[in-house]
C-alpha positions as a Markdown table, in Angstrom:
| # | Residue | x | y | z |
|---|---|---|---|---|
| 1 | Met | -21.8 | -4.3 | 4.8 |
| 2 | Ser | -18.7 | -5.4 | 6.3 |
| 3 | Phe | -19.1 | -2.6 | 9.4 |
| 4 | Ile | -22.6 | -3.8 | 10.4 |
| 5 | Thr | -23.0 | -4.8 | 13.7 |
| 6 | Phe | -24.2 | -8.2 | 15.1 |
| 7 | Thr | -26.8 | -6.8 | 17.2 |
| 8 | Ser | -28.2 | -4.6 | 14.7 |
| 9 | Ser | -31.9 | -5.4 | 13.7 |
| 10 | His | -30.6 | -5.8 | 10.1 |
| 11 | Phe | -28.3 | -8.3 | 10.7 |
| 12 | Thr | -30.5 | -10.0 | 13.2 |
| 13 | Ser | -33.1 | -10.2 | 10.2 |
| 14 | Leu | -30.6 | -12.2 | 8.2 |
| 15 | Asn | -30.6 | -15.0 | 10.7 |
| 16 | Leu | -27.2 | -16.2 | 10.1 |
| 17 | Ile | -26.3 | -17.6 | 13.6 |
| 18 | Asp | -28.2 | -18.2 | 16.7 |
| 19 | Asn | -28.4 | -15.4 | 19.4 |
| 20 | His | -26.7 | -17.4 | 21.8 |
| 21 | Leu | -23.6 | -17.3 | 19.9 |
| 22 | Leu | -24.0 | -13.7 | 19.2 |
| 23 | Glu | -23.8 | -12.9 | 22.9 |
| 24 | Arg | -20.8 | -14.8 | 23.4 |
| 25 | Phe | -19.3 | -12.7 | 20.4 |
| 26 | Glu | -20.5 | -9.4 | 22.0 |
| 27 | Arg | -18.7 | -10.4 | 25.4 |
| 28 | Ala | -15.7 | -11.1 | 23.8 |
| 29 | Gly | -15.5 | -7.8 | 22.0 |
| 30 | Ile | -16.4 | -9.3 | 18.7 |
| 31 | Lys | -18.9 | -6.5 | 17.3 |
| 32 | Asn | -19.0 | -6.7 | 13.6 |
| 33 | Leu | -17.3 | -8.8 | 10.6 |
| 34 | Ile | -14.0 | -6.6 | 11.0 |
| 35 | Asp | -13.5 | -8.1 | 14.6 |
| 36 | Leu | -14.3 | -11.8 | 13.5 |
| 37 | Ser | -11.9 | -11.5 | 10.5 |
| 38 | Ala | -8.9 | -11.4 | 13.2 |
| 39 | Tyr | -9.6 | -15.0 | 13.9 |
| 40 | Thr | -9.1 | -18.3 | 11.9 |
| 41 | Pro | -11.4 | -21.3 | 12.3 |
| 42 | Leu | -9.0 | -23.0 | 14.6 |
| 43 | Glu | -8.6 | -20.1 | 16.8 |
| 44 | Leu | -12.5 | -19.4 | 16.7 |
| 45 | Ser | -13.1 | -23.0 | 17.5 |
| 46 | Phe | -10.5 | -23.1 | 20.5 |
| 47 | Lys | -11.9 | -19.7 | 22.0 |
| 48 | Phe | -15.9 | -20.5 | 21.7 |
| 49 | Arg | -15.4 | -24.4 | 22.2 |
| 50 | Leu | -16.9 | -25.3 | 18.8 |
| 51 | Pro | -16.4 | -27.9 | 16.6 |
| 52 | Ile | -14.1 | -27.0 | 14.1 |
| 53 | Phe | -16.6 | -27.8 | 11.3 |
| 54 | Asp | -19.2 | -25.6 | 12.6 |
| 55 | Ala | -16.6 | -22.8 | 12.8 |
| 56 | Glu | -15.5 | -23.0 | 9.4 |
| 57 | Gln | -19.4 | -23.0 | 8.6 |
| 58 | Ile | -19.8 | -19.8 | 10.7 |
| 59 | Leu | -16.9 | -17.9 | 8.9 |
| 60 | Glu | -18.0 | -19.2 | 5.4 |
| 61 | Lys | -21.7 | -18.0 | 5.8 |
| 62 | Leu | -20.7 | -14.5 | 7.3 |
| 63 | Phe | -18.1 | -13.8 | 4.8 |
| 64 | Ser | -20.0 | -14.9 | 1.7 |
| 65 | Thr | -23.0 | -12.9 | 2.9 |
| 66 | Leu | -21.2 | -9.8 | 4.4 |
| 67 | Thr | -18.4 | -9.4 | 1.9 |
| 68 | Ile | -15.8 | -6.8 | 2.8 |
| 69 | Gln | -15.5 | -4.0 | 0.2 |
| 70 | Ser | -12.3 | -4.5 | -2.0 |
| 71 | Lys | -9.7 | -1.7 | -2.0 |
| 72 | Asn | -7.6 | -0.2 | -4.8 |
| 73 | Val | -4.0 | -1.0 | -4.0 |
| 74 | Tyr | -2.6 | 2.4 | -5.3 |
| 75 | Asp | -5.1 | 4.0 | -2.9 |
| 76 | Met | -3.6 | 1.7 | 0.1 |
| 77 | Leu | -0.2 | 2.6 | -1.0 |
| 78 | Ile | -1.1 | 6.4 | -0.9 |
| 79 | Gln | -2.8 | 5.8 | 2.8 |
| 80 | Thr | 0.0 | 4.1 | 4.0 |
| 81 | Ser | 2.9 | 6.2 | 2.9 |
| 82 | Ser | 2.6 | 8.6 | 6.0 |
| 83 | Ser | 1.9 | 5.7 | 8.3 |
| 84 | Tyr | 5.3 | 5.3 | 9.3 |
| 85 | Ile | 7.3 | 6.5 | 12.7 |
| 86 | Pro | 10.8 | 7.0 | 11.8 |
| 87 | Thr | 13.5 | 6.2 | 14.0 |
| 88 | Lys | 17.2 | 7.3 | 14.2 |
| 89 | Leu | 18.6 | 4.4 | 12.5 |
| 90 | Pro | 18.6 | 5.0 | 8.8 |
| 91 | Thr | 19.2 | 1.5 | 7.7 |
| 92 | Leu | 16.2 | 0.4 | 9.5 |
| 93 | Asn | 14.0 | 3.3 | 8.3 |
| 94 | Arg | 15.2 | 2.3 | 4.5 |
| 95 | Tyr | 14.7 | -1.3 | 4.7 |
| 96 | Leu | 11.2 | -0.9 | 6.5 |
| 97 | Asn | 10.1 | 2.0 | 3.8 |
| 98 | Gly | 10.4 | 4.8 | 6.3 |
| 99 | Gly | 10.3 | 3.4 | 9.8 |
| 100 | Leu | 7.9 | 1.3 | 11.9 |
| 101 | Arg | 4.6 | 0.8 | 10.1 |
| 102 | Arg | 1.5 | 1.9 | 12.2 |
| 103 | Gly | -1.2 | -0.8 | 12.7 |
| 104 | Leu | 1.2 | -3.7 | 13.3 |
| 105 | Leu | 1.8 | -5.8 | 16.3 |
| 106 | Ile | 5.5 | -5.5 | 16.6 |
| 107 | Glu | 7.8 | -7.2 | 19.2 |
| 108 | Leu | 11.1 | -6.5 | 20.3 |
| 109 | Cys | 13.1 | -9.2 | 22.1 |
| 110 | Gly | 16.5 | -9.8 | 23.9 |
| 111 | Ser | 18.2 | -10.7 | 27.0 |
| 112 | Trp | 18.1 | -8.5 | 30.3 |
| 113 | Gly | 19.9 | -5.3 | 29.9 |
| 114 | Ser | 20.4 | -5.6 | 26.2 |
| 115 | Gly | 18.6 | -2.2 | 25.5 |
| 116 | Lys | 14.9 | -3.1 | 25.0 |
| 117 | Thr | 13.7 | -0.3 | 27.4 |
| 118 | Gln | 16.1 | 2.3 | 25.8 |
| 119 | Phe | 14.5 | 1.4 | 22.2 |
| 120 | Cys | 10.8 | 1.7 | 23.6 |
| 121 | Leu | 11.7 | 5.1 | 25.2 |
| 122 | His | 13.3 | 6.2 | 22.0 |
| 123 | Leu | 10.4 | 5.4 | 19.9 |
| 124 | Thr | 8.2 | 7.3 | 22.4 |
| 125 | Ala | 10.6 | 10.4 | 22.1 |
| 126 | Gln | 10.2 | 10.4 | 18.4 |
| 127 | Cys | 6.4 | 10.1 | 18.5 |
| 128 | Cys | 6.7 | 13.3 | 21.0 |
| 129 | Leu | 8.8 | 15.2 | 18.6 |
| 130 | Leu | 6.5 | 14.5 | 16.0 |
| 131 | Gly | 3.4 | 15.9 | 18.0 |
| 132 | Leu | 1.8 | 12.4 | 18.5 |
| 133 | Arg | 0.5 | 10.9 | 21.7 |
| 134 | Ser | 1.5 | 7.5 | 22.8 |
| 135 | Ile | 0.9 | 5.4 | 25.9 |
| 136 | Tyr | 3.5 | 3.7 | 27.7 |
| 137 | Ile | 2.5 | 0.5 | 30.0 |
| 138 | Asp | 5.3 | -0.1 | 32.5 |
| 139 | Thr | 5.4 | -3.8 | 34.0 |
| 140 | Glu | 8.9 | -3.6 | 35.2 |
| 141 | His | 8.9 | -0.3 | 36.7 |
| 142 | Thr | 12.0 | 0.8 | 34.4 |
| 143 | Phe | 10.0 | 4.0 | 32.9 |
| 144 | Ser | 12.1 | 7.2 | 33.4 |
| 145 | Ser | 10.7 | 10.6 | 32.3 |
| 146 | Ile | 14.2 | 12.5 | 32.7 |
| 147 | Arg | 15.7 | 9.7 | 30.3 |
| 148 | Leu | 12.8 | 10.3 | 27.8 |
| 149 | Leu | 13.4 | 14.2 | 27.9 |
| 150 | Asn | 17.0 | 13.4 | 27.3 |
| 151 | Met | 16.3 | 11.5 | 24.2 |
| 152 | Met | 14.1 | 14.3 | 22.9 |
| 153 | Gly | 16.9 | 16.9 | 23.1 |
| 154 | Asn | 18.4 | 19.2 | 25.6 |
| 155 | Phe | 17.2 | 19.0 | 29.3 |
| 156 | Asn | 15.5 | 22.3 | 29.3 |
| 157 | Ser | 11.9 | 23.9 | 29.7 |
| 158 | Glu | 11.2 | 24.0 | 26.0 |
| 159 | Gln | 11.0 | 20.1 | 25.7 |
| 160 | Glu | 9.0 | 19.7 | 28.9 |
| 161 | His | 5.6 | 20.5 | 27.5 |
| 162 | Leu | 6.0 | 17.3 | 24.9 |
| 163 | Leu | 5.8 | 15.3 | 27.9 |
| 164 | Glu | 2.3 | 15.7 | 28.3 |
| 165 | Leu | 1.8 | 13.6 | 25.2 |
| 166 | Val | 2.6 | 10.8 | 26.8 |
| 167 | Arg | 0.4 | 8.7 | 29.3 |
| 168 | Thr | 2.1 | 6.0 | 31.5 |
| 169 | Glu | 0.4 | 3.1 | 33.3 |
| 170 | Thr | 1.5 | 0.4 | 35.5 |
| 171 | Ala | 0.8 | -3.1 | 35.5 |
| 172 | Phe | 1.7 | -5.4 | 38.4 |
| 173 | Asp | 0.1 | -8.7 | 36.7 |
| 174 | Ser | -1.7 | -10.1 | 33.8 |
| 175 | Asp | -5.0 | -9.1 | 35.3 |
| 176 | Ser | -4.1 | -5.5 | 36.0 |
| 177 | Leu | -2.4 | -5.6 | 32.2 |
| 178 | Met | -5.7 | -7.0 | 30.5 |
| 179 | Asn | -7.6 | -4.4 | 32.7 |
| 180 | Ile | -5.6 | -1.5 | 31.3 |
| 181 | Leu | -6.2 | -2.6 | 27.8 |
| 182 | Ile | -9.9 | -3.0 | 28.2 |
| 183 | Gln | -9.9 | 0.7 | 29.8 |
| 184 | Ile | -7.6 | 2.1 | 26.8 |
| 185 | Glu | -10.1 | 0.5 | 24.3 |
| 186 | Asn | -13.2 | 1.8 | 26.2 |
| 187 | Glu | -11.7 | 5.3 | 26.4 |
| 188 | Leu | -10.8 | 5.4 | 22.8 |
| 189 | Glu | -14.3 | 4.4 | 21.8 |
| 190 | Asp | -15.8 | 7.3 | 23.9 |
| 191 | Glu | -13.5 | 9.7 | 22.3 |
| 192 | Phe | -14.6 | 8.6 | 18.9 |
| 193 | Lys | -18.0 | 9.0 | 19.9 |
| 194 | Asn | -17.6 | 12.6 | 21.3 |
| 195 | Asn | -15.4 | 13.2 | 17.9 |
| 196 | Lys | -12.2 | 14.0 | 19.8 |
| 197 | Leu | -9.9 | 12.5 | 17.4 |
| 198 | Asp | -6.8 | 14.5 | 18.2 |
| 199 | Gln | -6.6 | 13.0 | 21.8 |
| 200 | Cys | -6.2 | 9.5 | 20.4 |
| 201 | Pro | -2.8 | 7.8 | 20.7 |
| 202 | Ile | -1.0 | 6.4 | 17.7 |
| 203 | Leu | 1.5 | 4.6 | 19.7 |
| 204 | Leu | 0.9 | 1.9 | 22.6 |
| 205 | Val | 4.1 | 0.4 | 24.4 |
| 206 | Ile | 3.9 | -2.6 | 27.0 |
| 207 | Asp | 7.4 | -3.1 | 28.3 |
| 208 | Ser | 7.4 | -6.1 | 28.9 |
| 209 | Ile | 4.6 | -8.7 | 28.2 |
| 210 | Ala | 6.8 | -11.6 | 29.6 |
| 211 | Ala | 7.3 | -10.0 | 32.9 |
| 212 | Pro | 3.6 | -10.0 | 34.1 |
| 213 | Leu | 3.1 | -13.6 | 32.8 |
| 214 | Arg | 5.6 | -14.5 | 35.7 |
| 215 | Met | 3.4 | -13.7 | 38.1 |
| 216 | Ser | 0.7 | -15.9 | 36.6 |
| 217 | Thr | -0.3 | -19.6 | 37.3 |
| 218 | Met | 2.0 | -22.0 | 35.5 |
| 219 | Gly | 1.0 | -24.5 | 32.8 |
| 220 | Tyr | -2.0 | -24.2 | 30.8 |
| 221 | Met | -3.4 | -21.2 | 32.7 |
| 222 | Arg | -0.5 | -19.1 | 31.6 |
| 223 | Asp | -0.8 | -20.2 | 27.9 |
| 224 | Asn | -4.8 | -18.9 | 28.2 |
| 225 | Ile | -3.8 | -15.6 | 29.5 |
| 226 | Leu | -1.4 | -15.1 | 26.9 |
| 227 | Leu | -3.9 | -16.0 | 24.6 |
| 228 | Leu | -6.4 | -13.6 | 25.9 |
| 229 | Phe | -3.9 | -10.9 | 25.3 |
| 230 | Thr | -2.7 | -12.0 | 22.0 |
| 231 | Asp | -6.6 | -12.2 | 21.2 |
| 232 | Arg | -7.2 | -8.5 | 22.0 |
| 233 | Ala | -4.2 | -7.1 | 20.6 |
| 234 | Lys | -4.6 | -8.8 | 17.1 |
| 235 | Arg | -8.1 | -7.7 | 17.1 |
| 236 | Leu | -6.9 | -4.0 | 17.9 |
| 237 | Ala | -4.2 | -4.3 | 15.2 |
| 238 | Thr | -6.7 | -5.9 | 12.6 |
| 239 | Arg | -9.4 | -3.3 | 13.5 |
| 240 | Tyr | -6.9 | -0.5 | 12.7 |
| 241 | Asn | -5.3 | -1.8 | 9.8 |
| 242 | Leu | -8.8 | -2.2 | 8.1 |
| 243 | Leu | -10.1 | 1.2 | 9.2 |
| 244 | Val | -6.9 | 3.0 | 8.2 |
| 245 | Leu | -7.0 | 1.6 | 5.0 |
| 246 | Gly | -11.1 | 1.6 | 4.5 |
| 247 | Asn | -13.5 | 4.4 | 4.3 |
| 248 | Val | -13.7 | 4.8 | 8.0 |
| 249 | Ala | -10.2 | 5.5 | 8.5 |
| 250 | Lys | -10.7 | 9.4 | 8.8 |
| 251 | Glu | -13.1 | 8.7 | 11.5 |
| 252 | Phe | -11.9 | 6.2 | 13.8 |
| 253 | His | -8.5 | 6.1 | 15.1 |
| 254 | Leu | -8.0 | 3.0 | 17.2 |
| 255 | Asn | -4.6 | 2.1 | 18.6 |
| 256 | Asp | -2.7 | 3.1 | 15.8 |
| 257 | Tyr | 0.6 | 1.2 | 16.6 |
| 258 | Leu | 1.1 | -1.5 | 19.2 |
| 259 | Phe | 4.7 | -2.3 | 20.3 |
| 260 | Val | 5.7 | -5.0 | 22.9 |
| 261 | Thr | 8.7 | -6.2 | 24.4 |
| 262 | Asn | 9.5 | -9.7 | 25.2 |
| 263 | Gln | 12.8 | -11.5 | 26.9 |
| 264 | Val | 14.8 | -14.4 | 25.7 |
| 265 | Thr | 15.4 | -17.4 | 27.5 |
| 266 | Thr | 17.9 | -20.5 | 27.3 |
| 267 | Lys | 16.7 | -23.6 | 25.9 |
| 268 | Arg | 18.5 | -27.1 | 25.1 |
| 269 | Arg | 18.1 | -28.9 | 21.8 |
| 270 | Ser | 18.8 | -32.4 | 22.7 |
| 271 | Asn | 20.1 | -35.5 | 20.8 |
| 272 | Val | 21.9 | -33.1 | 18.1 |
| 273 | Leu | 24.3 | -34.8 | 15.8 |
| 274 | Thr | 27.3 | -32.5 | 15.5 |
| 275 | Glu | 30.4 | -32.8 | 13.4 |
| 276 | Lys | 33.9 | -32.6 | 14.7 |
| 277 | Thr | 36.8 | -32.1 | 11.9 |
| 278 | Asp | 40.5 | -33.1 | 12.6 |
| 279 | Ala | 42.6 | -30.1 | 11.9 |
| 280 | His | 45.2 | -31.9 | 10.3 |
| 281 | Lys | 43.1 | -34.6 | 8.6 |
| 282 | Thr | 40.5 | -32.9 | 7.1 |
| 283 | Ser | 39.2 | -36.3 | 5.6 |
| 284 | Asn | 38.4 | -37.9 | 9.2 |
| 285 | Thr | 35.1 | -36.5 | 10.8 |
| 286 | Ser | 33.9 | -37.6 | 13.7 |
| 287 | Lys | 30.1 | -37.5 | 14.4 |
| 288 | Thr | 28.8 | -37.3 | 18.1 |
| 289 | Ile | 25.6 | -36.7 | 19.9 |
| 290 | Gly | 25.4 | -34.0 | 22.2 |
| 291 | Asn | 23.2 | -31.1 | 23.7 |
| 292 | Asp | 22.8 | -27.7 | 21.9 |
| 293 | Phe | 22.2 | -24.6 | 23.9 |
| 294 | Tyr | 20.3 | -21.7 | 22.1 |
| 295 | Met | 18.4 | -18.5 | 23.1 |
| 296 | Ser | 14.9 | -18.3 | 22.0 |
| 297 | Val | 11.9 | -16.0 | 22.8 |
| 298 | Ala | 10.4 | -16.6 | 26.2 |
| 299 | Leu | 6.7 | -16.6 | 25.1 |
| 300 | Gly | 7.2 | -19.5 | 22.7 |
| 301 | Lys | 6.3 | -20.6 | 19.5 |
| 302 | Ala | 2.4 | -19.6 | 19.5 |
| 303 | Trp | 3.3 | -16.2 | 20.2 |
| 304 | Ser | 5.8 | -15.9 | 17.7 |
| 305 | Tyr | 3.2 | -16.7 | 14.9 |
| 306 | Ser | 1.1 | -14.0 | 16.1 |
| 307 | Val | 3.3 | -11.0 | 15.6 |
| 308 | Asn | 3.7 | -9.0 | 12.4 |
| 309 | Val | 7.1 | -7.9 | 13.0 |
| 310 | Arg | 10.2 | -9.2 | 15.2 |
| 311 | Leu | 13.1 | -7.1 | 16.2 |
| 312 | Ala | 15.7 | -8.6 | 18.4 |
| 313 | Ile | 18.6 | -6.7 | 20.3 |
| 314 | Ser | 21.6 | -8.6 | 21.2 |
| 315 | Tyr | 25.4 | -7.6 | 22.8 |
| 316 | Gln | 28.2 | -6.7 | 20.7 |
| 317 | Gly | 30.6 | -5.8 | 23.3 |
| 318 | Asp | 30.2 | -3.1 | 26.1 |
| 319 | Thr | 28.7 | -0.3 | 24.2 |
| 320 | Arg | 27.9 | -2.1 | 20.9 |
| 321 | Arg | 24.4 | -3.2 | 20.1 |
| 322 | Gln | 22.8 | -5.5 | 17.2 |
| 323 | Leu | 19.4 | -4.8 | 15.8 |
| 324 | Ile | 18.1 | -7.8 | 13.9 |
| 325 | Val | 15.0 | -7.5 | 11.6 |
| 326 | Gly | 14.0 | -11.1 | 11.9 |
| 327 | Lys | 10.3 | -11.0 | 11.1 |
| 328 | Ser | 8.9 | -8.5 | 8.6 |
| 329 | Ile | 6.9 | -8.7 | 5.2 |
| 330 | Glu | 8.4 | -5.4 | 3.9 |
| 331 | Ser | 12.1 | -6.5 | 4.3 |
| 332 | Pro | 14.5 | -9.3 | 4.6 |
| 333 | Gly | 16.2 | -10.2 | 7.7 |
| 334 | Tyr | 19.0 | -7.6 | 8.2 |
| 335 | Ser | 21.2 | -6.7 | 11.4 |
| 336 | Ile | 22.0 | -3.2 | 12.0 |
| 337 | Ala | 24.8 | -2.2 | 14.7 |
| 338 | Phe | 24.2 | 0.6 | 17.0 |
| 339 | Arg | 25.1 | 2.3 | 20.3 |
| 340 | Ile | 23.1 | 3.6 | 23.2 |
| 341 | Leu | 24.1 | 7.3 | 23.5 |
| 342 | Thr | 22.6 | 9.9 | 26.3 |
| 343 | Asn | 20.4 | 11.6 | 23.4 |
| 344 | Gly | 19.1 | 8.1 | 22.2 |
| 345 | Leu | 20.3 | 5.5 | 19.6 |
| 346 | Glu | 23.0 | 6.1 | 17.1 |
| 347 | Glu | 23.7 | 3.7 | 14.3 |
| 348 | Ile | 27.1 | 2.4 | 13.5 |
| 349 | Glu | 28.3 | 2.6 | 10.1 |
| 350 | Glu | 30.0 | -0.6 | 9.2 |
| 351 | Asn | 32.5 | 0.0 | 6.5 |
| 352 | Ile | 33.3 | -3.1 | 4.5 |
| 353 | Asn | 36.6 | -3.3 | 2.3 |
| 354 | Ile | 36.8 | -5.0 | -1.1 |
| 355 | Asn | 40.3 | -5.5 | -2.4 |
| 356 | Thr | 41.0 | -6.2 | -5.8 |
| 357 | Gln | 44.6 | -7.0 | -7.5 |
| 358 | Arg | 44.4 | -4.1 | -9.9 |
| 359 | Lys | 42.1 | -1.7 | -8.0 |
| 360 | Ser | 42.6 | 0.2 | -4.8 |
| 361 | Ser | 40.5 | -0.8 | -1.9 |
| 362 | Lys | 37.0 | 0.9 | -1.7 |
| 363 | Lys | 34.6 | 1.1 | 1.3 |
| 364 | Tyr | 31.0 | 0.2 | 1.1 |
| 365 | Leu | 28.1 | 0.4 | 4.0 |
| 366 | Val | 26.6 | -2.9 | 3.6 |
| 367 | Pro | 24.1 | -4.0 | 6.1 |
| 368 | Lys | 24.4 | -7.7 | 7.4 |
| 369 | Leu | 22.0 | -10.0 | 5.7 |
| 370 | Ile | 20.8 | -13.1 | 8.0 |
| 371 | Gln | 18.7 | -15.9 | 7.5 |
| 372 | Ala | 15.5 | -16.1 | 8.7 |
| 373 | Asp | 15.5 | -19.5 | 10.4 |
| 374 | Glu | 18.7 | -18.2 | 12.2 |
| 375 | Met | 16.4 | -15.6 | 14.0 |
| 376 | His | 15.8 | -18.1 | 17.3 |
| 377 | Leu | 19.5 | -17.6 | 18.2 |
| 378 | Ile | 19.1 | -13.9 | 18.7 |
| 379 | Gly | 22.6 | -13.4 | 17.6 |
| 380 | Lys | 24.1 | -15.8 | 20.5 |
| 381 | Gln | 25.1 | -19.3 | 20.8 |
| 382 | Leu | 25.7 | -20.7 | 24.3 |
| 383 | Arg | 28.1 | -23.7 | 25.3 |
| 384 | Pro | 27.1 | -26.5 | 27.6 |
């Protein structure tokens, strides 16, 4: 019942909502209850300019009538066990149960030159080696086919045919980015109707989402554009999650995995109460009011609540990088050290010495556990 379209004769006969609102749903790409389940009452009220009470009533009426079929958790576990894209970072694969899970909206943030594009190319190369198709949307003109080929292995003709699995698109502003996403969705729907499931990509990279927004109008117009993008991204990701775990998963593969990059910006937290302790007199502590500068994601808090997984990259020297798992339901926040090489990414093993009085020192490979509320710092603290 949950996959019935709102424009079908059976749904129209139920007379649950008026035809004018159904037409607005259709124009917004909401075709069934699966698409509508991606919205909260507040989001539905804001998008369609409805009173919050009416939005709650509409959702309650639809969900009570068209109940989504329950699923067995064990079957869900079996279906998702093969839905991971592995990386060359063993610690990341281990703590995310095998790699980055498809069907999620994953954000990779970091300052300029930190290695976001390198990570995107690395993930695309991993898909090529697995024989999986991907789409790479380049908004900053940083995509390099030669670099992608180097990450797949030796630069020879034996690996060149794998580049056919990657489709590249270039977006110059937010309008062209949205048009590309709409075009991709329409093409995937046509491939599904023509039963060309082997042509469907499983990875969609947008590098980056912050770049086209710089060219957009300032103020609330930029927020509306970001809301439209988040709207479509969440709907695609939610539709895939339900389909891959439900009965239609074997028939319809839509945007299996969405991966976007975001930049960071410097913000100031004013009127911060700080403590300064005298080194010689620990009992005397002076408190002052000052300004605290910190690194935060450029797209703001509204965007941060929309992503399912957040990864952040920060500098640790000239060649050393730190990858922070800041938001994930499958893992606590860990920081993983790695370096960028010619053939891709390589994890740096961190050995920690544990000394005792009677026993010799032993070395343990322990990833650093971080606090979730420290994620906004992105591993950096700036001084005013």
